[in-house]
C-alpha positions in Angstrom: 45.7 -53.7 -19.0 43.3 -52.9 -21.8 44.0 -54.1 -25.3 43.0 -51.5 -27.8 43.0 -54.1 -30.5 40.4 -56.3 -28.8 36.9 -56.5 -30.3 34.8 -53.4 -30.2 31.3 -52.9 -31.5 28.7 -50.2 -31.7 25.1 -50.7 -32.9 22.5 -47.9 -33.3 18.9 -47.5 -34.2 16.8 -44.6 -35.3 13.4 -46.1 -34.7 11.3 -49.0 -36.2 7.9 -48.7 -37.8 5.9 -48.6 -41.0 8.8 -47.5 -43.1 7.9 -48.0 -46.8 10.5 -47.6 -49.5 7.9 -46.2 -51.8 7.3 -43.3 -49.3 10.9 -42.2 -48.8 12.6 -40.2 -51.6 16.1 -41.0 -52.6 17.2 -37.7 -51.1 15.6 -38.4 -47.8 17.0 -41.9 -47.7 20.5 -40.5 -48.3 20.0 -38.0 -45.5 18.9 -40.8 -43.1 21.9 -43.0 -44.0 24.3 -40.1 -43.7 22.9 -39.3 -40.2 23.3 -42.9 -39.1 26.8 -42.9 -40.5 27.7 -39.7 -38.6 26.3 -41.3 -35.4 28.4 -44.4 -35.9 31.5 -42.3 -36.6 31.1 -40.3 -33.4 30.8 -43.4 -31.3 33.5 -45.4 -33.1 36.0 -42.6 -32.7 35.7 -43.0 -28.9 35.8 -46.8 -29.0 38.8 -47.0 -31.4 40.8 -44.6 -29.1 40.2 -46.9 -26.1 37.3 -44.9 -24.7 34.4 -46.4 -22.7 31.2 -47.9 -24.1 29.3 -45.3 -22.0 31.1 -42.4 -23.8 30.5 -44.0 -27.2 26.8 -44.5 -26.5 26.4 -40.8 -25.4 28.3 -39.6 -28.5 26.3 -41.7 -30.9 22.9 -40.8 -29.5 23.8 -37.1 -29.1 24.7 -36.9 -32.8 21.2 -38.2 -33.6 19.5 -35.9 -31.1 21.1 -32.9 -32.8 19.5 -33.7 -36.2 15.9 -33.1 -37.2 15.4 -36.6 -38.9 14.6 -38.7 -35.8 12.1 -38.5 -33.0 14.6 -37.4 -30.3 16.1 -34.1 -29.4 15.9 -31.6 -32.3 13.5 -33.8 -34.2 11.1 -34.7 -31.4 7.4 -35.0 -32.0 4.8 -32.7 -30.5 2.4 -33.7 -27.8 -1.3 -32.7 -27.9 -0.6 -29.3 -26.5 2.0 -28.5 -29.1 5.0 -29.1 -26.8 8.0 -31.4 -27.1 8.4 -33.7 -24.1 11.7 -35.6 -24.2 12.8 -38.9 -22.5 16.1 -40.7 -22.3 18.0 -43.3 -20.4 21.4 -44.9 -20.1 22.9 -47.9 -18.3 26.5 -49.1 -17.6 26.8 -52.9 -17.9 30.0 -53.0 -15.7 28.3 -51.5 -12.6 24.6 -51.7 -13.4 24.4 -48.0 -12.7 21.7 -46.3 -14.7 20.1 -42.8 -15.2 17.1 -41.4 -17.0 15.0 -38.3 -17.5 11.4 -38.1 -18.6 9.1 -35.3 -19.7 11.8 -32.6 -20.1 11.2 -29.7 -22.5 14.4 -27.6 -22.3 17.4 -29.9 -22.3 19.2 -30.0 -25.7 20.6 -33.5 -25.3 18.5 -35.6 -22.9 21.0 -38.5 -23.1 23.6 -36.2 -21.4 21.1 -35.4 -18.7 20.4 -39.1 -18.2 24.1 -39.7 -17.8 24.4 -36.9 -15.3 21.6 -38.4 -13.3 23.5 -41.7 -13.3 26.9 -40.2 -12.3 26.1 -37.0 -10.4 23.0 -38.0 -8.3 21.8 -40.8 -6.0 18.8 -41.4 -8.2 17.9 -43.3 -11.3 15.1 -41.2 -12.8 14.3 -37.5 -12.7 11.3 -36.0 -14.4 10.0 -32.7 -15.7 11.0 -29.4 -14.2 13.1 -31.1 -11.5 15.2 -32.9 -14.1 15.7 -29.6 -15.9 16.8 -27.8 -12.7 19.2 -30.6 -12.0 20.6 -30.5 -15.6 21.1 -26.7 -15.3 23.0 -27.2 -12.0 25.2 -29.7 -13.7 26.1 -27.2 -16.4 24.4 -29.1 -19.3 23.3 -27.2 -22.4 19.7 -26.0 -22.2 17.5 -25.0 -25.1 14.6 -22.8 -25.6 11.5 -24.9 -26.5 11.5 -23.1 -29.9 14.8 -25.0 -30.7 12.8 -28.2 -31.0 10.3 -26.9 -33.5 10.4 -28.6 -36.9 7.7 -28.0 -39.5 7.3 -31.6 -40.5 6.7 -32.6 -36.9 4.2 -29.8 -36.5 2.4 -30.8 -39.6 2.4 -34.4 -38.3 0.6 -33.2 -35.1 -2.0 -31.4 -37.1 -2.7 -34.5 -39.1 -3.0 -36.6 -36.0 -5.4 -34.1 -34.3 -7.6 -34.0 -37.4 -7.6 -37.8 -37.7 -8.5 -38.1 -34.0 -11.4 -35.7 -34.4 -12.8 -37.6 -37.3 -12.7 -40.8 -35.3 -14.4 -39.1 -32.3 -17.1 -37.6 -34.6 -17.8 -41.2 -35.7 -17.6 -42.7 -32.2 -14.6 -44.8 -33.2 -11.6 -45.5 -31.0 -9.0 -42.9 -31.4 -5.2 -43.3 -31.4 -2.5 -41.3 -29.5 -0.5 -41.0 -32.7 -0.6 -40.8 -36.4 0.7 -43.9 -38.1 3.3 -42.1 -40.3 6.7 -42.0 -38.8 5.3 -43.3 -35.5 8.5 -44.6 -34.1 11.6 -42.5 -34.5 13.2 -43.2 -31.1 17.0 -43.4 -31.2 19.3 -45.7 -29.3 22.8 -47.2 -29.1 24.5 -50.2 -27.6 28.3 -50.6 -27.4 31.1 -52.9 -26.4 34.4 -51.3 -25.6 38.0 -52.6 -25.6 37.8 -53.4 -21.9 34.8 -55.7 -22.5 32.3 -53.4 -20.9 28.8 -53.0 -22.3 26.5 -49.9 -22.3 23.1 -49.0 -23.7 21.1 -45.8 -24.1 17.9 -44.6 -25.6 16.3 -41.2 -26.4 12.9 -40.2 -27.7 10.2 -37.6 -28.1 7.5 -40.1 -27.4 4.3 -40.3 -29.4 2.8 -37.6 -31.6 -0.3 -36.1 -30.0 0.4 -37.8 -26.6 -1.4 -36.5 -23.5 -1.6 -36.5 -19.8 2.1 -36.7 -19.2 2.4 -40.0 -21.0 5.8 -41.7 -20.7 6.8 -44.7 -22.8 9.5 -47.4 -22.4 12.6 -45.3 -23.5 13.4 -43.8 -20.0 12.5 -47.0 -18.1 15.4 -49.2 -17.2 14.5 -52.8 -18.1 11.9 -51.8 -20.7 13.6 -49.5 -23.2 17.2 -49.8 -22.0 19.3 -52.4 -20.2 23.0 -53.3 -20.0 24.8 -56.1 -18.0 28.3 -57.3 -18.7 27.1 -60.8 -17.8 24.7 -60.8 -20.8 24.0 -58.0 -23.3 23.3 -54.4 -23.8 19.8 -53.6 -25.3 18.0 -50.6 -26.7 14.4 -50.8 -27.8 12.1 -48.8 -30.1 8.4 -49.3 -30.8 5.0 -49.3 -29.0 6.3 -48.2 -25.6 3.3 -49.5 -23.6 3.9 -53.1 -24.9 7.6 -52.9 -24.3 7.0 -51.9 -20.7 4.5 -54.7 -20.2 7.0 -57.3 -21.5 10.0 -55.6 -19.7 11.6 -56.0 -23.2 15.2 -54.9 -22.6 15.6 -56.9 -19.3 13.6 -59.8 -20.7 16.2 -60.1 -23.6 19.2 -59.8 -21.3 17.8 -62.4 -18.9 17.3 -64.9 -21.6 21.0 -64.6 -22.6 22.3 -64.7 -19.0 20.0 -67.4 -17.5 19.1 -69.5 -20.5 22.4 -69.1 -22.3 20.8 -68.5 -25.7 22.3 -66.2 -28.4 21.5 -62.5 -28.5 19.6 -62.6 -31.8 17.4 -65.5 -30.6 16.7 -63.7 -27.4 15.6 -60.6 -29.3 13.4 -62.6 -31.5 11.8 -64.3 -28.5 11.1 -60.9 -26.9 9.6 -59.5 -30.1 7.4 -62.6 -30.3 6.1 -61.9 -26.8 5.4 -58.3 -27.8 3.7 -59.3 -31.0 1.5 -61.7 -29.0 -0.1 -58.6 -27.3 -0.3 -56.7 -30.6 2.9 -54.8 -30.2 5.4 -53.8 -32.8 8.9 -52.4 -32.8 12.6 -53.5 -32.7 15.6 -54.2 -30.6 19.3 -53.7 -31.0 21.6 -56.0 -28.9 25.3 -56.6 -28.4 26.9 -59.1 -26.1 30.3 -59.2 -24.3 31.9 -61.1 -27.2 30.8 -58.5 -29.8 28.0 -60.6 -31.2 25.1 -58.3 -32.1 21.6 -58.3 -33.5 19.2 -55.7 -35.0 15.8 -57.3 -35.0 12.3 -55.8 -35.7 8.8 -57.0 -36.6 7.9 -53.9 -38.6 8.5 -53.1 -42.3 11.7 -51.3 -41.4 14.1 -49.9 -38.8 16.7 -47.2 -39.2 19.8 -49.0 -38.0 23.6 -49.3 -38.3 26.7 -50.9 -36.9 30.5 -50.6 -36.9 33.2 -52.8 -35.5 37.0 -53.2 -35.4 37.4 -52.6 -39.1 35.9 -49.1 -38.9 33.5 -49.7 -41.8 30.0 -48.4 -41.1 27.0 -50.4 -42.2 23.5 -48.8 -42.3 20.0 -50.2 -43.1 16.5 -48.9 -43.2 14.2 -51.4 -44.8 13.7 -55.1 -44.1 15.8 -55.9 -47.2 18.3 -53.2 -46.1 
């Protein structure tokens, strides 16, 4: 029998990157913190009522997908062609079941589509139009591509294209993305009252991305992983580097096989990523409710809530 009073924990992130306090107005900081708090409240309401970690992760991430502040769902960045291509994944630590979608353009909440892939199909990953057809068959809410338009993301794309052209004109190496607000991926990890872990991640990818590029967020073991024997992990950062290090699984394997604490495992993984010139962050929670929010950038939008129901949020390295 479950014990509703046993330890519960929800940890979320809204992306890690070059987040300078000097470049964020007080009003915008307040908006970010309010968004993080709303996400924590949505997930906590489920956990406190005895709901599952999977349900809490979906609720927390969907709340962030519905807001324009983060690079996921409504606030997703544009690719080079001026379209929003969304990715998401989810994993159940109790069963090791997982689901993900990549390159979708018409699903309002990609995290719900990832969950549908996990629970309503025999597959783990669906992409593009096929994933959208499946989502429609499952009755998920679709959205006209215009729904995802936000002016600040459009302006960000124009800056990135202009910068890229300047570099090309000078025969210098170009980047897929502008440096400002590069990482706005959202994610959540949770421990429920039955001791089950879950993790999920959702993103719009990189500004100005091309050629059907997919990062770590929808890849199980890279951007998302959960295993009741170890930890639940969600990642944010330079996706190519997180894929190469298998960041999420790498972190979980250290906890399970080397018996080291979650925070140390996250630090070890980030050190490996830094060694190949990668940056980003990880959120982690283990089966005892121990958690970590680690990053090797100047900031990471993040938050957590536990049994006491008091939400904590942070943005900068010093909070």
